[in-house]
C-alpha positions as CSV (number, residue, x, y, z in Angstrom):
1,M,26.7,-10.4,-1.1
2,L,23.3,-10.1,0.4
3,T,20.5,-11.9,-1.3
4,I,16.9,-10.8,-1.5
5,A,16.0,-13.4,1.0
6,N,18.7,-12.0,3.4
7,R,17.3,-8.4,2.9
8,L,13.7,-9.6,3.4
9,K,14.6,-11.2,6.7
10,S,16.4,-8.1,7.8
11,A,13.3,-6.0,7.0
12,L,11.1,-8.4,8.9
13,D,13.5,-8.4,11.9
14,S,13.4,-4.6,11.9
15,I,9.6,-4.7,12.0
16,Q,9.7,-7.1,14.9
17,D,12.2,-5.0,16.8
18,F,10.3,-1.7,16.2
19,A,7.0,-3.4,17.2
20,Q,8.4,-4.8,20.4
21,N,10.0,-1.5,21.3
22,A,6.6,0.2,20.8
23,K,4.9,-2.5,22.9
24,R,3.0,-3.9,19.9
25,H,2.9,-7.5,18.6
26,P,4.8,-7.9,15.3
27,S,1.9,-9.7,13.8
28,E,-0.1,-6.5,13.8
29,I,2.2,-5.1,11.1
30,R,2.3,-6.5,7.5
31,L,5.1,-6.0,5.1
32,L,4.3,-4.9,1.5
33,A,7.3,-5.5,-0.7
34,V,7.3,-2.7,-3.3
35,S,8.5,-4.5,-6.5
36,K,8.1,-1.6,-9.0
37,T,10.8,-1.7,-11.7
38,K,12.0,-5.1,-10.4
39,P,12.2,-8.1,-12.7
40,N,10.1,-11.2,-12.2
41,D,13.0,-13.2,-11.0
42,A,13.4,-10.8,-8.0
43,I,9.8,-11.2,-7.1
44,K,10.1,-15.0,-7.4
45,E,13.1,-14.9,-5.1
46,A,11.1,-12.9,-2.5
47,W,8.2,-15.3,-2.9
48,K,10.4,-18.3,-2.3
49,A,11.6,-16.6,0.9
50,G,8.0,-16.4,2.1
51,Q,6.8,-13.0,0.9
52,R,3.3,-12.9,-0.4
53,M,2.3,-9.2,-0.7
54,F,3.7,-7.1,-3.5
55,G,3.1,-3.5,-4.5
56,E,3.3,-2.0,-7.9
57,N,3.1,1.7,-8.9
58,Y,2.8,1.5,-12.7
59,V,-0.3,-0.1,-14.4
60,Q,1.2,-1.7,-17.4
61,E,4.3,-3.0,-15.6
62,G,2.2,-4.3,-12.8
63,I,-0.2,-6.2,-15.1
64,Q,2.6,-7.8,-17.0
65,K,3.9,-9.1,-13.7
66,V,0.5,-10.3,-12.5
67,Q,0.0,-12.2,-15.8
68,S,3.5,-13.7,-16.1
69,L,3.6,-14.8,-12.4
70,S,0.1,-16.2,-12.4
71,E,1.4,-19.6,-11.3
72,L,2.2,-18.0,-8.0
73,S,-1.5,-18.0,-7.2
74,D,-1.2,-16.9,-3.5
75,I,0.5,-13.6,-4.3
76,E,-1.6,-10.6,-3.2
77,W,-1.1,-7.7,-5.6
78,H,-1.5,-4.1,-4.4
79,F,-1.6,-1.1,-6.7
80,I,-0.1,1.8,-4.9
81,G,0.5,4.4,-7.5
82,P,-1.5,7.3,-8.9
83,L,-4.4,6.0,-11.0
84,Q,-6.0,7.7,-14.0
85,S,-9.5,7.0,-15.1
86,N,-8.5,5.5,-18.4
87,K,-6.5,2.8,-16.5
88,T,-9.1,1.7,-13.9
89,K,-10.5,-1.2,-16.0
90,Q,-7.0,-2.9,-16.2
91,V,-6.4,-2.4,-12.5
92,A,-9.9,-3.6,-11.5
93,E,-9.4,-6.8,-13.5
94,H,-5.9,-7.7,-12.3
95,F,-5.2,-6.4,-8.8
96,D,-6.4,-7.5,-5.4
97,W,-5.9,-4.1,-3.6
98,V,-5.8,-0.4,-4.6
99,Q,-4.3,1.8,-2.0
100,S,-4.3,5.1,-3.8
101,I,-8.0,6.1,-4.2
102,E,-8.4,9.9,-4.0
103,R,-11.5,10.6,-6.2
104,E,-15.0,9.3,-6.2
105,K,-14.9,8.9,-10.0
106,I,-12.0,6.4,-9.7
107,A,-13.8,4.5,-6.9
108,E,-17.0,4.3,-9.0
109,R,-15.1,3.1,-12.1
110,L,-13.2,0.4,-10.2
111,S,-16.4,-0.9,-8.7
112,Q,-18.2,-0.9,-12.1
113,Q,-15.3,-2.6,-13.8
114,R,-14.5,-5.2,-11.2
115,P,-15.2,-8.7,-12.7
116,E,-18.2,-10.4,-11.1
117,A,-16.2,-13.6,-10.7
118,K,-13.6,-11.9,-8.5
119,A,-13.9,-11.0,-4.9
120,P,-14.5,-7.3,-4.1
121,L,-11.5,-5.1,-4.6
122,Q,-9.9,-4.1,-1.3
123,V,-9.2,-0.4,-1.2
124,C,-7.6,2.3,0.9
125,I,-8.0,6.1,0.6
126,Q,-4.8,8.0,0.0
127,V,-4.5,11.0,2.3
128,N,-2.3,14.0,1.6
129,I,-1.5,14.4,5.3
130,S,1.3,16.9,4.8
131,D,-0.8,19.2,2.5
132,E,1.9,19.1,-0.3
133,E,0.8,20.7,-3.5
134,N,2.4,18.2,-5.8
135,K,1.4,15.1,-3.9
136,S,-1.6,12.8,-4.5
137,G,-4.3,12.2,-1.9
138,V,-7.4,13.8,-0.5
139,A,-7.3,16.4,2.3
140,P,-8.0,14.9,5.7
141,N,-11.3,16.7,5.9
142,A,-12.5,15.0,2.7
143,V,-11.8,11.5,3.9
144,F,-15.2,10.7,5.3
145,A,-17.2,11.9,2.2
146,L,-15.0,9.6,0.0
147,A,-15.3,6.8,2.5
148,E,-19.1,7.0,2.4
149,T,-19.1,6.7,-1.4
150,I,-16.7,3.8,-1.4
151,H,-18.7,2.0,1.3
152,A,-21.8,2.1,-0.8
153,L,-20.1,0.6,-3.9
154,P,-20.9,-3.1,-4.3
155,N,-17.5,-4.3,-5.7
156,L,-15.2,-2.4,-3.3
157,T,-14.4,-3.1,0.4
158,L,-13.0,-0.1,2.3
159,R,-10.0,-1.3,4.3
160,G,-8.3,1.8,5.5
161,L,-6.0,4.7,4.7
162,M,-2.6,5.2,3.0
163,A,-0.3,8.2,3.1
164,I,3.2,9.3,2.0
165,P,4.0,12.2,4.4
166,A,6.5,14.8,3.5
167,N,10.1,13.6,3.3
168,T,11.9,14.8,6.4
169,E,14.8,13.6,8.6
170,S,13.0,15.1,11.7
171,K,11.6,12.3,13.8
172,A,9.3,14.8,15.5
173,E,7.8,15.9,12.1
174,Q,7.5,12.3,11.0
175,K,5.6,11.3,14.1
176,Q,3.4,14.4,13.9
177,A,2.2,13.3,10.5
178,F,1.9,9.7,11.4
179,Q,0.0,10.5,14.6
180,A,-2.5,12.6,12.6
181,M,-3.0,9.6,10.2
182,H,-3.5,7.3,13.1
183,D,-6.1,9.6,14.7
184,L,-7.9,9.8,11.3
185,Y,-7.7,6.0,11.0
186,K,-9.3,5.4,14.4
187,R,-12.1,7.8,13.6
188,L,-12.7,6.0,10.3
189,Q,-12.6,2.6,12.1
190,A,-15.3,3.7,14.5
191,T,-17.6,4.3,11.6
192,Y,-16.6,1.4,9.4
193,P,-15.7,-1.6,11.6
194,Q,-14.1,-3.6,8.6
195,V,-11.4,-0.9,8.4
196,D,-8.1,-2.6,9.6
197,T,-5.3,-1.1,7.5
198,L,-3.2,2.0,8.1
199,S,-0.6,1.9,5.3
200,I,2.1,4.3,6.5
201,G,5.9,4.0,6.7
202,M,8.7,3.1,4.3
203,S,12.3,2.1,4.8
204,G,13.5,5.5,6.1
205,D,10.6,6.2,8.5
206,M,9.3,2.7,9.4
207,Q,10.2,3.0,13.1
208,S,8.2,6.2,13.6
209,A,5.3,4.8,11.6
210,I,5.1,1.6,13.7
211,E,5.4,3.6,16.9
212,C,2.3,5.6,15.7
213,G,0.2,2.5,14.8
214,S,1.0,1.5,11.3
215,T,-0.5,-1.8,10.3
216,M,1.3,-2.0,6.9
217,V,4.8,-0.8,5.9
218,R,5.9,-0.5,2.3
219,V,9.5,-1.4,1.6
220,G,11.2,-1.6,-1.7
221,T,14.9,-0.7,-2.0
222,A,15.8,-2.3,1.4
223,I,14.5,-5.7,0.0
224,F,15.3,-5.5,-3.8
225,G,18.2,-3.1,-4.0
226,P,18.3,0.2,-6.0
227,R,15.6,0.9,-8.6
228,E,16.2,-0.1,-12.2
229,A,15.0,1.6,-15.3
230,N,12.0,-0.2,-16.9
231,S,10.5,0.6,-20.3
232,A,7.3,-1.1,-19.3
233,R,6.4,1.7,-16.8
234,Q,3.1,3.4,-17.6
């Protein structure tokens, strides 16, 4: 039976292979282990195997994990789910990154509510690159206005872009969306030199994402196994 450590190594090996095939150095791509719905013991197992970056989609569940795993002080916690304005204070107080900013109001509240004792919150703008009606994210033509707002906020650091393109088995369609994200990322980077993160690609489309310049891939099931129901999700 495969352990979390085995599956984590397999994910890292895949990143290395895809990077080398794309003539990129594997160190350019970071792995975010998506730990939503997974118990603390699973996160501890991944941590013992060397993983340090974990992504959570649900505010209350994520905060419970941040608090109960506080002894693992080198974990970098990323909030990657939709964020409502009434939850920004909790996220600002507990997470290191927010990858799902799509509104100026959310950015402003996160900056205002970030504790002074903490380093600035590292953030990405979520882009609805496939123009899906029911998907979160700003339109590509709205990215720079939101970036300008974020850049001016004292307790946020703009790090890049995140997207979840339309689910498709077509490699051509995958690469078209990822290439559009990469082009947008390079334009943003030209304006804001601190931008260094293009968070695109998950288990099923990681190869295409890496070929198109992803610097962070988000992998959950391939590391932790199938999702589990969790009453703490909010």
